[in-house]
C-alpha positions, -999 to +999 in steps of 0.1 A: +716-152-061+718-196-068+696-214-100+671-223-072+664-189-056+662-173-096+641-201-106+613-196-074+617-156-085+606-163-119+580-186-107+564-160-084+568-132-103+545-152-135+521-162-106+517-131-093+516-113-130+493-143-141+468-132-113+472-097-114+460-100-155+431-121-144+419-097-115+419-069-144+401-086-168+376-098-147+377-062-129+371-050-169+349-077-175+324-060-146+332-023-157+320-035-196+293-060-188+267-034-178+234-021-198+233+012-216+200+028-205+191+063-228+164+083-218+140+108-236+129+135-210+099+164-212+107+185-183+083+217-198+051+201-186+036+185-156+023+151-173-002+149-143+000+158-101-007+130-077-021+136-043+006+152-010-005+122+007+001+097-027+021+074-005-004+064+025-008+038+052-026+012+066-033-003+099-057-035+094-085-042+115-069-071+127-053-051+155-084-046+173-093-083+172-080-083+207-083-047+220-052-049+243-031-050+211-043-018+199-020-003+233+008-013+206+000+023+189+014+038+219+048+024+211+074+061+210+093+040+185+061+034+164+053+069+160+087+081+154+089+055+126+054+071+111+058+104+115+087+098+087+057+091+065+035+121+066+017+141+052+003+109+047-033+089+051-038+061+079-065+037+068-081+016+093-094-012+076-095-047+055-113-076+061-122-077+096-131-044+098-172-059+083-170-082+113-168-050+137-191-034+161-181-006+182-196-015+219-190+013+240-185+010+279-194+045+293-219+059+262-239+073+296-210+081+315-198+119+306-178+119+341-151+093+324-150+111+293-135+143+319-115+120+331-095+104+303-063+103+296-069+111+256-081+142+272-048+156+284-030+186+265-002+169+265-015+129+253+011+124+231+042+131+258+019+111+286+007+084+267+037+062+262+039+021+265+060+012+286+091-010+275+082-041+294+045-040+285+056-032+246+077-066+251+055-085+265+028-069+234+051-080+207+056-116+224+016-124+226+011-105+191+028-132+176+009-159+189-021-141+177-007-138+141-014-174+141-048-174+147-058-145+127-041-165+099-059-199+105-092-173+102-078-159+069-068-197+054-107-207+064-124-181+056-142-181+090-142-146+111-150-140+146-175-113+156-153-080+172-164-055+197-142-028+200-149+002+228-140+039+233-106+027+238-100+010+211-109+043+193-091+066+214-057+049+209-059+045+171-071+081+171-044+095+191-012+074+172-025+092+139-030+124+149+008+119+173+022+110+143+008+135+120-015+110+095-050+120+083-074+084+098-094+070+075-114+046+096-134+019+078-171+014+094-191-025+090-212-027+057-225-060+067-247-050+092-279-057+073-319-046+081-344-071+068-349-054+034-309-061+028-299-021+031-275-010+057-277-008+095-263+021+105-273+024+140-240+011+150-220+035+125-244+064+141-233+057+174-193+058+165-201+093+150-218+106+178-189+093+201-161+107+176-179+141+172-184+142+206-147+140+211-139+160+181-118+136+165-115+150+129-113+122+103-129+106+071-151+072+063-152+041+041-179+017+047-169-018+043-143-036+027-151-045-010-133-073-012-159-089+013-188-087-012-170-089-042-185-126-059-219-127-080-253-119-069-271-149-058-301-143-088-269-142-114-258-174-105-297-187-099-303-177-136-279-205-147-309-230-133-342-234-152-359-241-125-352-206-104-362-190-139-395-210-139-398-202-102-393-165-108-419-168-136-443-185-122-443-165-087-441-129-107-407-125-079-385-104-107-370-078-086-365-095-058-327-089-041-306-115-027-324-119+009-356-122-008-345-146-030-332-167-006-364-166+010-381-174-022-361-204-022-364-214+015-399-215+007-402-232-020-371-257-018-373-267-053-336-255-060-305-283-054-280-256-039-244-260-028-240-242+009-217-220-007-234-204-038-242-170-024-225-171+012-184-160+015-171-149+050-205-135+065-232-150+042-243-121+026-244-108-005-244-072-016-248-062-051-234-026-063-263-007-068-268-012-033-239-006-022-244+028-037-274+034-020-257+024+014-233+051+006-256+076-003-270+066+034-237+068+051-235+106+034-269+122+043-259+110+075-225+128+077-240+157+061-265+162+091-228+166+114-213+198+120-181+180+124-181+154+096-206+172+070-176+183+047-156+149+055-141+123+025-160+099+021-142+071+000-154+036-017-164+007-027-127-007-023-133-037-048-107-062-058-094-057-091-116-059-121-129-091-131-160-101-148-186-098-116-164-073-100-168-044-133-205-050-128-204-043-091-184-010-097-204-005-126-235-006-104-224+014-071-211+045-096-248+045-113-260+050-076-235+058-052-208+077-075-219+116-062-218+101-023-177+097-021-151+116-028-126+094-049-133+057-061-111+026-045-098-005-059-075-031-041-045-042-066-020-072-053+003-086-084-001-125-067-012-146-050+012-148-019+006-192-014+015-196-053+042-167-058+078-168-064+112-149-066+110-144-100+077-129-103+090-100-080+113-091-109+093-103-137+085-071-154+055-085-169+041-091-137+047-054-124+032-043-161-005-059-150-009-028-129-015-009-164-038-032-175-058-032-141-056+001-138-069+010-173-099-014-170-109+007-141-103+041-151-124+030-182-152+021-164-150+051-138-148+076-167-178+061-187-199+062-154-184+093-130-162+113-152-132+132-134-138+112-104-100+105-082-089+072-086-077+055-055-056+022-046-076+016-014-056-012-002-021-022-020+005-047-019+027-071-036+007-103-031-027-109-019-033-137+010-015-117+036+019-115+020+041-139+003+065-155+028+102-148+029+091-122-001+068-094+009+091-085+039+122-086+025+146-073+000+127-081-034+098-067-025+108-033-034+108-036-068+068-042-064+068-012-044+086+012-062+074+005-098+039+008-085+048+039-069+062+049-102+038+033-125+008+042-108+013+081-104+020+080-141-009+062-147-028+090-129-041+070-094-046+097-067-032+079-037-024+047-028-025+030+008+002+004+013-012-027+037+001-025+060+024-003+085+021-030+111-008-054+117-009-093+101+004-109+070+044-107+061+035-071+038+042-048+066+066-020+066+075-024+101+082-062+114+066-080+149+091-061+164+085-028+156+116-027+134+117-011+103+118-037+071+135-028+037+101-013+021+100+009+053+137+027+040+124+030+006+092+046+015+104+076+036+131+082+006+104+087-016+083+108+007+117+132+013+128+134-029+101+129-048+069+154-050+037+150-065+041+162-102+049+138-126+071+144-153+074+124-188+102+105-192+110+070-216+144+046-210+156+030-242+187+005-250+200-009-283+179-029-286+143-008-281+127+001-249+141-014-221+121-037-195+145-053-169+155-009-158+125+009-149+126+046-147+105+076-134+106+111-127+088+138-110+100+171-095+116+167-063+098+172-030+096+212-030+090+207+005+125+197+014+152+227+018+181+209+006+171+219-034+168+241-056+139+255-077+134+235-111+153+201-097+137+166-104+140+137-089+146+103-113+142+067-095+149+038-114+149-002-104+174-027-121+157-062-121+187-077-136+217-091-116+238-072-139+249-031-135+234-005-158+246+026-169+217+051-175+229+082-200+213+114-191+200+138-219+222+167-224+196+195-213+206+174-176+235+166-182+254+193-164+234+196-134+249+186-104+230+162-076+227+134-049+225+096-056+203+075-030+213+042-038+197+007-021+210-024-021+205-054-002+228-062+025+237-092+012+251-095-023+237-116-056+207-131-057+210-145-018+209-104-011+171-103-024+159-124+008+175-101+030+154-082+055+180-056+058+191-029+034+219-003+026+218+027+015+251+037-007+270+014+015+259+017+048+227-005+064+199+014+076+185+012+112+173+032+136+198+052+159+172+047+190+134+044+193+130+083+187+153+085+158+163+077+123+197+076+105+201+109+086+193+095+050+221+114+029+231+112-007+266+108-019+274+137-045+268+132-076+292+151-102+281+166-136+281+149-168+285+114-157+267+089-162+244+073-133+255+041-126+228+014-110+243-016-095+223-051-106+189-060-084+188-027-070+171+007-073+182+045-065+170+075-065+191+112-088+184+146-073+195+167-101+193+196-080+207+220-111+180+208-136+160+241-138+128+220-152+100+250-163+079+224-146+091+222-115+097+259-107 
C-alpha cells in the first residue's frame, strides 16, 4: 500500500470513528435527557364515576342558518365518524339557537308526513347524500363560514326559520349514528312581561312527539344573556335611584325599567348598556322560572314527561355570572336534571401556541370548576354538573391552533381533569360547524382531536382512580397523568384492567416509572404524535398512532387503531410533545372488577 493510500485509509478511519463517536454521544444524550416521573396510585377505590356519555359532542346551530346545509348530516362518511364516538349526547345549540324559530310548512298536512322518506323503516340506508351534492355543499359551506364569522365579529345575528325538514335531518343523523339528541330551544322569545313565550316551542314539541322523536332539551344559550341586568347597571346612576324612589317602582323587571326610562327620558344611557346581541335581558331568577314553565310543558307530554332538561348554559363564572347562576338555581333548580356551564381556556383571537402548552392555563379549569360547584352545592346539593359547551378557545377557536395537533393537549387534559373534578359530562364544541375548533373539518375529514376522542372512547371507562405524578423536583407540571378503569365494554382486556393516559407538554421525552403494584402487568401502548417532528409538528392537522399516520380507510371504514405490546416491568416512555394511552391489562385493580 502506498504512503498516500495508507494516509487516506487512516484519515477515513479517523473521520468514520469520529462520526461514530459523535452519533453515539448524541444518541446517548437523547436517551438520557428525559424527565423521570414517578407515580402514586390507589387501585382500591373509585374516586368518582362519570356518565358513560362523558365525552359528548355538539353541532352548532349555525348549520341551520341556511337549511340546505343540514343535508351534510346525511353524509355516510360523517355518520361513520359519529358512530365511533358513541355512546354520547349530541347537543344542537349555541348562540344562534336563540335566534331560531320553528316554521312548519306541512303543519296541517298529515298526508305529506305519511309519505315522507323520514318515516321509512330503512331510513339510514335510504337517506344518503349523493357524492356530487356532498361536494357542492362542502364548497358552499366554505363561503357560508365567512358570513357566519362576520356575524360573530359584529355580534349581529339574523333571525333563522327552520322547518320540519331540518328537524327530520337532525334526528335521523343522531338516530342512525347512535347518538342521543339534546335540542336547544330559543329562550329569547319573550312576552310583554318578559317571561318566556313558549308558543313556538310547543309547536315544535308537538311535531317531534307526532314523529316519536326521543330527545332531551335545553332552553337558551346562557352566553346570550350573561351581562348584568339593566337594574344593576342603572343602580350606579344617582338619577335612576331618585326616579325609582319618586315613582315607587322598586320591583320592575328589565322590560319595565326600559319603559320607565323611555317615559321619563331622564337618563344618559349608552345604546349598548343594556343591549347585547338581541336587546333582551333575562336575570337568573326569571330564567329559572322559564325552565319551570318548560318542565311543566314536558310533563304534559306522553313522550317527554320524563325526558332530560339541562341548563342554564352560562359562561364560566365571573362576578355577575355567578349572580345569574345563583338566581337561576333559586327558582329553577328542581326543573333541571343537570346544571350546565361553558368553559374555554383562552380568547381565540388573542392566544398563542405557548398558551396551549402552558400548565398554568390548563389549571384554570380546576379554579373555574370549583367556583361553579361551590355555587351549585350551596343552592342545590347533589345536582349533576356538566360542561354543556367546551373547547380550547372561545370566539370560534384559535385559527391555526384549535384544529391542529397542539389542541389535543388542552382537550385530553380537560377530559382527564374534568372527570377527576367530578364533572359528569363534557360536550365538545363542535363535531362539525363554523369556527376552527371542530373535530371534523370542512371536507368531513377527521382532525387530530377526533382520533384522540375515539381512542378515549374505546379505552377509558367512567370510573376515575386516584393518581399523582412526581419528579425529583416535586410535583411535575409538564407531564400530566390520569388513571381510569379500562372501558369494560371492550372485550380485549381483562377485568381489573386500568388505562393510564398522559400528556407531555415538553419538547424532551419523559420516562414514567409505574408503581410496583402494577409494574408486572403487560398491556398495550397507544402513543399519539404529530406527523411532523418538533415544534413545527404542533401546527399539523395529521397525527400518527405508534408511528402510523391515521386516516380513514374509506368513507365507511376507520383504521383498526391497534396498540403496541407493552412488556411487563418496563418504564413507560412518552416522547416530547405527545400524548398516550397505556392499557395495563393485568393490573387487577380491585376498583375495576
